[in-house]
Each structure stands twice: as structure tokens, then as C-alpha cells.
C-alpha positions in Angstrom: -18.1 -1.1 15.9 -18.4 2.6 15.8 -20.9 5.4 14.9 -20.1 8.9 13.5 -23.2 10.7 13.9 -23.5 13.8 16.2 -24.8 17.3 15.6 -21.7 19.5 14.8 -20.8 21.9 17.6 -20.8 25.5 16.7 -17.6 27.5 16.4 -15.2 24.5 15.9 -13.5 25.4 12.8 -11.3 22.3 12.6 -14.3 20.0 12.8 -16.7 18.8 10.2 -19.1 21.8 9.3 -22.8 21.4 9.1 -23.0 22.0 5.4 -26.3 23.2 4.1 -28.3 21.1 1.8 -27.5 21.6 -2.0 -27.2 19.7 -5.2 -25.5 16.4 -4.7 -22.6 15.5 -6.9 -21.0 12.2 -7.7 -18.1 11.0 -5.7 -14.7 11.3 -7.2 -12.8 8.1 -7.7 -10.0 7.3 -5.2 -7.4 10.0 -5.1 -9.2 12.0 -7.9 -7.3 10.1 -10.4 -7.2 6.5 -12.0 -5.1 5.3 -14.7 -5.7 2.0 -16.6 -3.7 -0.9 -15.0 -1.5 -1.8 -18.1 0.6 -4.2 -16.1 1.1 -5.3 -12.5 3.8 -3.7 -10.5 6.9 -6.1 -10.7 10.4 -6.4 -9.7 13.1 -4.6 -11.6 14.2 -7.7 -13.3 13.2 -11.5 -13.2 15.1 -13.5 -10.4 15.6 -16.7 -12.4 18.9 -15.7 -14.1 20.5 -14.6 -10.8 19.1 -17.9 -9.2 20.6 -20.0 -11.9 24.0 -18.2 -11.3 23.9 -18.9 -7.6 22.9 -22.4 -8.0 25.8 -23.0 -10.6 28.3 -21.4 -8.1 27.3 -23.5 -5.2 27.6 -26.6 -7.4 31.1 -25.3 -8.5 32.0 -24.8 -4.7 31.0 -28.4 -4.0 33.5 -29.7 -6.4 36.1 -28.7 -3.7 34.7 -31.1 -1.3 36.8 -34.3 -0.6 35.6 -37.7 -1.5 34.3 -38.4 2.0 32.2 -35.3 2.1 31.1 -35.3 -1.6 27.9 -37.1 -0.9 24.2 -36.1 -1.5 23.5 -34.9 1.7 26.4 -32.5 2.3 26.0 -31.2 -1.3 22.5 -30.7 -0.9 23.0 -28.7 2.5 25.6 -26.6 0.8 23.3 -25.8 -2.2 20.3 -25.2 0.0 22.2 -22.9 2.4 23.9 -20.9 -0.6 20.4 -20.3 -2.2 18.7 -19.4 0.9 21.5 -16.9 2.1 22.0 -15.4 -1.4 21.7 -11.6 -1.6 18.6 -10.4 -3.1 18.6 -8.1 -6.0 17.2 -4.8 -5.0 14.5 -3.1 -7.1 16.2 -0.2 -8.9 15.3 2.1 -11.9 18.7 0.9 -13.4 20.9 -2.0 -13.1 23.1 -2.6 -9.8 26.8 -3.5 -10.1 28.3 -6.9 -9.3 31.1 -5.3 -7.5 28.8 -3.4 -5.3 27.4 -6.7 -4.1 30.6 -8.6 -3.8 31.1 -8.0 -0.1 27.6 -9.3 0.7 28.2 -12.3 -1.7 31.5 -13.0 0.0 30.1 -12.9 3.5 27.1 -15.0 2.8 29.0 -17.9 1.2 31.6 -17.8 4.0 28.7 -18.3 6.4 27.4 -21.1 4.3 30.7 -23.0 4.2 31.3 -22.5 7.9 27.8 -23.9 8.6 28.4 -26.7 6.4 31.8 -27.5 8.2 30.2 -27.2 11.6 27.5 -29.7 10.6 30.0 -32.2 9.2 32.1 -31.9 12.3 29.3 -32.6 14.6 27.5 -35.4 13.1 30.5 -37.1 11.3 34.0 -36.1 12.5 35.5 -38.5 9.8 34.2 -36.1 7.2 35.1 -32.9 8.8 36.5 -30.3 6.3 40.1 -29.4 6.4 41.1 -25.7 6.3 42.4 -26.1 2.8 39.2 -27.5 1.6 37.3 -24.8 3.4 39.2 -22.0 1.8 39.3 -23.5 -1.7 35.5 -24.2 -1.6 34.8 -20.7 -0.5 37.2 -19.1 -3.2 35.7 -21.2 -6.1 32.1 -20.7 -4.8 32.8 -16.9 -4.5 34.5 -16.6 -8.1 31.9 -18.4 -9.8 29.0 -16.4 -8.0 30.7 -13.2 -8.9 31.2 -14.0 -12.4 27.7 -15.3 -12.9 26.2 -12.5 -11.2 28.4 -10.1 -13.3 27.3 -11.7 -16.6 23.6 -11.4 -15.6 24.0 -7.7 -14.9 26.1 -7.1 -18.0 23.3 -8.7 -20.0 20.7 -6.7 -18.4 22.6 -3.3 -18.9 23.2 -4.2 -22.5 19.4 -4.7 -22.9 18.7 -1.5 -21.2 21.0 0.5 -23.6 19.2 -0.9 -26.6 15.6 -0.4 -24.9 15.9 2.0 -21.8 12.9 2.2 -19.4 10.8 5.2 -20.2 10.1 7.6 -17.4 8.2 10.7 -16.3 10.0 13.3 -14.1 7.4 15.0 -11.8 8.4 18.3 -9.9 9.0 22.1 -10.6 9.4 22.5 -14.3 12.9 23.9 -14.2 14.3 21.3 -11.8 12.5 18.5 -13.7 14.0 19.5 -17.1 17.5 19.8 -15.6 17.3 16.2 -14.0 15.8 14.9 -17.3 18.7 16.4 -19.4 21.2 14.7 -17.0 19.7 11.4 -17.5 19.6 11.8 -21.2 23.3 12.5 -21.1 24.0 9.1 -19.3 21.9 6.5 -21.2 24.0 3.9 -19.3 21.7 4.4 -16.3 19.0 2.7 -18.5 16.3 5.4 -17.8 15.0 7.8 -20.7 12.8 10.5 -19.7 9.9 11.2 -22.1 8.1 14.1 -20.4 7.9 16.3 -17.4 4.9 16.7 -15.2 4.4 20.0 -13.5 1.8 22.5 -12.6 3.1 25.3 -15.1 4.8 24.7 -18.4 8.3 26.1 -18.7 9.6 28.4 -21.6 11.8 26.8 -24.0 11.4 23.2 -22.6 13.4 20.4 -23.9 10.8 17.9 -23.1 7.0 18.3 -23.3 5.5 19.5 -20.0 2.2 17.7 -18.9 -0.2 19.6 -16.8 -3.4 17.5 -16.6 -4.4 14.1 -15.8 -5.5 13.5 -19.4 -2.1 14.3 -20.8 -0.4 12.1 -18.3 -2.4 9.1 -19.0 -1.9 9.7 -22.8 2.0 9.8 -22.2 1.7 6.5 -20.1 -0.1 4.7 -22.9 1.8 6.0 -25.7 5.3 5.7 -24.4 4.8 2.5 -22.1 6.1 4.5 -19.0 7.5 2.1 -16.3 9.4 4.6 -14.1 8.2 7.7 -12.2 11.0 10.2 -10.8 10.1 12.8 -8.3 12.6 15.6 -8.1 11.4 17.6 -5.1 10.4 16.5 -1.5 7.0 18.5 -1.8 5.8 16.2 -4.6 5.1 13.5 -2.2 2.4 15.6 -0.5 1.2 18.1 -3.4 1.0 15.1 -5.9 0.0 12.2 -3.8 -3.2 11.4 -5.6 -1.2 11.4 -9.0 1.6 9.2 -7.4 -0.9 6.7 -6.1 -2.6 6.4 -9.5 0.8 6.0 -11.3 1.8 3.3 -8.9 -1.5 1.4 -9.2 -1.1 1.6 -13.0 2.2 -0.5 -12.7 4.9 2.3 -12.5 7.8 2.2 -10.1 7.9 5.3 -8.2 11.2 6.8 -7.1 12.4 10.0 -5.2 15.4 11.6 -6.6 17.6 14.1 -4.8 18.1 16.8 -7.3 19.7 19.5 -5.3 20.2 18.2 -1.7 23.0 16.0 -0.6 22.2 12.2 -0.2 21.9 11.0 3.4 22.4 7.4 4.1 21.4 6.1 0.7 23.6 3.9 -1.6 21.3 3.8 -4.6 22.2 6.2 -7.4 21.0 7.1 -11.0 23.3 9.0 -13.2 24.9 10.3 -10.0 21.6 11.3 -8.3 20.7 9.5 -5.0 17.3 7.7 -5.4 15.1 5.9 -2.9 12.1 3.8 -3.7 8.6 5.2 -2.7 5.6 3.1 -2.2 2.5 5.7 -2.4 -0.1 3.3 -1.3 0.2 0.8 -4.2 -1.8 -2.4 -3.9 -0.4 -4.6 -1.2 -0.2 -8.4 -0.7 -2.6 -9.8 1.7 -5.9 -8.8 0.4 -7.1 -12.3 0.0 -6.3 -12.8 3.7 -8.1 -9.9 4.7 -11.2 -10.8 2.7 -11.1 -14.2 4.4 -11.1 -12.7 7.9 -13.8 -10.5 6.9 -16.0 -13.5 5.7 -15.0 -15.7 8.7 -15.7 -13.0 11.5 -18.8 -11.4 9.9 -20.4 -14.8 9.1 -19.8 -16.0 12.7 -21.0 -12.8 14.3 -24.2 -12.9 12.3 -25.0 -16.2 13.3 -24.2 -15.5 17.0 -25.8 -12.1 16.9 -29.0 -13.5 15.3 -31.1 -13.4 18.4 -29.9 -10.0 19.4 -30.9 -8.5 15.9 -34.2 -10.2 16.1 -35.0 -8.6 19.4 -33.6 -5.0 18.2 -35.9 -5.3 15.1 -39.0 -6.4 17.1 -38.5 -3.6 19.6 -38.1 -1.0 16.9 -41.1 -2.2 15.0 -43.4 -2.1 18.0 -42.2 1.4 19.3 -41.6 3.1 16.0 -43.6 1.3 13.3 -42.6 -0.1 10.1 -39.2 0.6 8.3 -36.7 -0.9 11.0 -33.8 -1.3 8.5 -32.3 2.2 7.3 -30.7 2.1 3.9 -28.4 4.9 2.8 -26.0 5.3 -0.2 -22.4 5.4 0.8 -19.0 5.7 -1.0 -17.0 2.6 -1.0 -13.7 1.3 -2.5 -12.6 3.4 -5.6 -15.4 5.8 -5.3 -18.1 3.1 -6.0 -21.4 3.6 -4.2 -23.2 0.9 -2.3 -26.2 0.7 0.0 -25.2 0.5 3.8 -27.5 -1.0 6.2 -28.4 0.1 9.9 -31.1 -0.1 12.4 -33.3 3.0 12.1 -33.0 5.1 15.1 -34.0 8.4 13.7 -36.6 9.4 10.8 -35.3 12.3 8.9 -37.8 14.8 7.4 -37.1 13.9 3.7 -34.6 12.1 1.6 -32.6 15.5 1.2 -32.0 15.7 4.8 -30.9 12.1 5.0 -28.4 12.7 2.2 -27.0 16.2 3.3 -27.4 16.5 7.1 -24.2 15.8 8.7 -25.6 14.1 11.9 -28.4 13.5 14.2 -27.1 11.6 17.2 -27.9 14.4 19.6 -31.4 14.6 18.4 -33.8 15.3 21.2 -36.7 13.6 19.7 -34.9 10.3 19.7 -36.6 7.4 21.7 -34.8 5.9 24.8 -34.3 2.4 23.1 -33.0 4.1 19.8 -30.6 6.1 22.0 -29.4 3.0 23.7 -28.5 1.6 20.3 -26.7 4.6 19.4 -24.7 4.5 22.6 -23.7 1.0 22.3 -23.0 1.0 18.6 -25.6 -1.7 18.3 -27.5 0.1 15.3 -24.4 -0.9 13.3 -24.8 -4.6 13.6 -26.4 -4.9 10.4 -23.3 -3.8 8.5 -22.0 -7.2 9.2 -24.2 -8.2 6.2 -22.4 -5.5 4.0 -19.0 -7.1 5.2 -20.2 -10.5 4.4 -21.4 -9.4 0.8 -18.1 -7.6 0.1 -19.4 -4.0 0.2 -17.3 -3.1 3.3 -14.6 -4.8 5.4 -14.4 -5.2 9.1 -11.5 -2.6 9.4 -11.0 0.3 7.0 -12.0 4.0 6.5 -15.5 4.6 7.5 -17.7 5.3 4.5 -19.4 8.5 3.9 -22.5 9.8 1.8 -21.6 10.9 -1.7 -22.5 14.6 -0.8 -19.9 14.8 1.9 -17.4 12.7 0.2 -17.4 15.5 -2.7 -17.3 18.3 -0.1 -14.6 16.9 2.1 -12.4 15.9 -0.8 -12.4 19.5 -1.9 -11.4 21.0 1.4 -9.1 18.3 3.0 -6.2 16.9 1.0 -5.9 13.2 1.2 -9.6 12.6 2.0 -10.5 11.0 -1.5 -7.4 8.8 -1.3 -9.1 7.0 1.6 -11.2 5.2 -1.0 -8.3 3.1 -2.4 -9.2 0.5 0.2 -12.4 -1.1 1.1 -14.3 0.9 3.8 -14.9 -0.7 7.2 -17.3 -0.8 10.1 -14.3 0.3 12.3 -10.9 1.7 11.7 -7.8 3.2 13.0 -9.5 6.8 13.3 -12.4 5.4 15.3 -10.1 3.5 17.9 -8.2 6.7 18.4 -11.5 8.8 19.3 -12.1 10.1 15.9 -16.1 9.6 15.8 -18.9 11.9 15.5 -18.1 15.5 15.6 -14.3 15.3 15.3 -11.7 16.6 12.8 -12.1 15.4 9.2 -8.5 16.3 8.5 -7.4 14.0 11.3 -9.7 11.3 10.0 -8.2 11.3 6.8 -4.7 11.4 8.1 -5.4 8.3 10.4 -7.1 6.5 7.6 -4.3 7.1 5.1 -1.7 5.9 7.6 -3.6 2.8 8.2 -3.7 2.1 4.4 -0.1 2.8 4.1 1.0 0.5 6.8 -1.6 -2.1 6.5 -0.9 -5.5 8.1 -3.3 -8.3 9.2 -2.0 -8.0 12.7 -3.0 -4.2 12.6 -6.7 -5.4 11.7 -6.7 -7.8 14.6 -5.4 -5.1 17.1 -8.0 -2.7 15.8 -10.9 -5.3 16.2 -9.7 -6.1 19.7 -9.6 -2.4 20.6 -13.1 -2.0 19.0 -14.5 -5.0 21.0 -13.2 -3.4 24.3 -14.8 0.0 23.4 -18.2 -1.7 22.7 -18.0 -3.7 26.0 -17.4 -0.4 27.8 -20.5 1.1 25.9 -18.3 3.9 24.6 -20.2 4.5 21.3 -20.7 8.0 20.2 
């Protein structure tokens, strides 16, 4: 567990400044933009047709087996191996070609047949496959698989010609209009741009230029946009909140090389090299993360019950009533919640509590309160926030609405931290970014944690946090 409360050091420009009190404004939503989730992100096409084609090909190949080997167990092993090793269709804005996948199909089918031959020769030499049977089965299996996949892709291509995927093109207006015109000249790619998103409108634009979030949202709903193409590398940074909002609304986001040559990429769209982007879209594993939060926080609340009771009793006897400190913080998607802590300092008024950056170095703090701060034991009550679902064990640290609004204005990417549930500890905290440290660095570490989230990363952060608490390295 961590704390992030110290008096800001004077003269440190890169660190969180002590901001004077002022009118508090509501926190912005995650990333500053949020579009309605019209559909969940989905693969480019349903996998069932390709699965059926691969199954039919495996059964056709099994017809080449001799009478001695044409039994349920060998046939089942062949079908299972063919389906497990079949090439997965890559998500693309258009439709891949069957010939592009043919080398992978041939290689995986060869591995399947060689594995079947080895199994038969090992367990029943009498049923060992001859070289003729092996080659014939591989040829039949490969031919039917290639034909079946080709038929599936042909049907998808025809469907896209009739009803292409609508797209938004994001980038400098001139470049975006040029790319959009090239895509419109090649309808076989299956993508039809309907608008360009740019900071400034262009003169004599062929497609409408959208400059505000409201215009983008109207275009999404009116045209049923499913594809987003960025045509400039700077878009990933400059338009990161917009890309995240589009991805969360169900759009597939792709980066297109409009002017630079393509390096190590095989996916193309109308002659342009493209690559898939994942701008912080919702990831799988949220249920597992929540289960870990409930299990660990519930267990720790039970085990730490006596410690909590002792801390509350000492604070009540030494400082009077008001042991628990409640403060409004900004959580996931910009929603406020009430965070709990042991009270170690009494601010002069509510305005000071809401707008003063930190008080960890307060000289008036009593020795026991200072001990709670140094050992991070004042944060133990946040386990109840975790158990309730306001917070997670691991995630970006929550901040007060006043500072969320100010930091979001100054530091790009700060508001995007709220696309995940806030946490008691996080990647920024275990890397020393607590208290009077750089807000820009915190936002970068928090966004890197979200973009690369995994359950193992959470476990590692919890172990590092536990080690820091044992060493009493609280701020």
C-alpha cells in the first residue's frame, strides 16, 4: 500500500505544484471523450465458416487412409490435430487472400499427417502409413482446405463489395483526404471512408472534415462506423483519448502508412501497409481481476481486524472523535467515490482538504499519526473500498476532483488513467512515484500498466508493495 501525500518542494518544476485554492470543477471522463458502446469489439469475421471448411478438409484427407487405419481413433486424431493446428484468420479491415495463407496451411497439414503417421507406427506398426498414403492424404487435405478457405473468403469479399465497412480517417486533413480518395478508388478493399477527422478543415474537401467530439459521435451513429484509420504516426499521441474512446465504442483502430515505406508488415489495404492498434480497449480478465480483489481484500480485512481496532482506539484516545477520514476521489470513468483512510491530520476546513496538495510533512502531526503515514497503515481502510468495488488492489492511484481537472489540463494522458478502476497501489508507486514526484511520470507509468495489463503483473506489483510495507518505506 502506498501514500502520496507530502508537501511540494519549492522550485521543482517537473513535480506536482502546490495549486492555490479555487473553484472546484467536476472531473472529466476518462480520456476526455466517451462514445456510446453500440457494439462490442469483435473479430473481423465469424470463425465458424473457416472452422467448417477445415473440418471438411480433414475428413476428406481421412478418406485416403487405408482400411487398417480408417478407424475412429486415427480419424479422430487426424481431425483434432488439423483443427488445433489450423491457421487462425488475422483480423483485418478487409479480407485476406486464400493464396496468402496457403504456405501456412500446407505446413500445418503436413505436421498433422506426420504426427499421425508417427503415432500409428509407434503404437500399432501393422497400421503404419505408407509413403503413398501419406502423400495422397496430405494432397487431398490441402486441396480441400485451400478450396474451402478460398470459397469462404470469396463470399466475404462479395459481401463487402455490396456492403463495405464504413470508416473514419484521422490525421492531417490533406493526407487523410488523399488516403480516403485512394480507398474509394479501390472498393475491393471493402472499406469505405465516410469522413475525415482533423484539427482544421481543409479547403475543397471531398469528404466532410470533423473537428469536434460531437461531430465524430454523430458520424459514428449515423454511418455505423466500424473501422478507424490513422494516417500519421503523431496521431497515436496527439489523438490518444479519441482513439481510446473509438476503440471502446467497438471500432477497430488501424495505423496506415500513408507516406513512409512499410517495414516488416504483410497486411495491406489498397496498397497501403496497415497494422492493428490497441489503444487501451477493454481487455479480457476483468472478472479474474475483480475476483482477486475480493478474495485478497476480504482476507486481509479479516486478518487485519485487530490491527484496525487498535489503530482506531489509539487515534480516538489521542485525537478525539473523527477517526475515519472520508474524502471524495475520482474513480473509473471519472465517477466520484468516497475513499476511506485513518485520519492523521485535521485540515483547517473542507476547502483545504479538497485543494491542498499534501500534508505528509506537517509538523503538527502527532507521533502515532506520523507512524501510520510512514508504514502506510493509514491506507488499510481502503481495503473496504476494494471489497465494495470502488477501487482495485492494483491500479492508478485515485486523486481528488480538483487536482484531476488541473492535472488533466496540463499533462497529456492523465485523464486516460481513469479508463481502469483505481487502486490502492500501482506500477507508478512501486517505482518510487509517491508523494512529491512528477505527475507526468505517474501518468506515463499508469497508462503503461493499463496498456500491458495482466494478472501476473498485478501479482508482481502486490508482492513488491508488500516488500515495501515490510521495510516501512511509506512516504
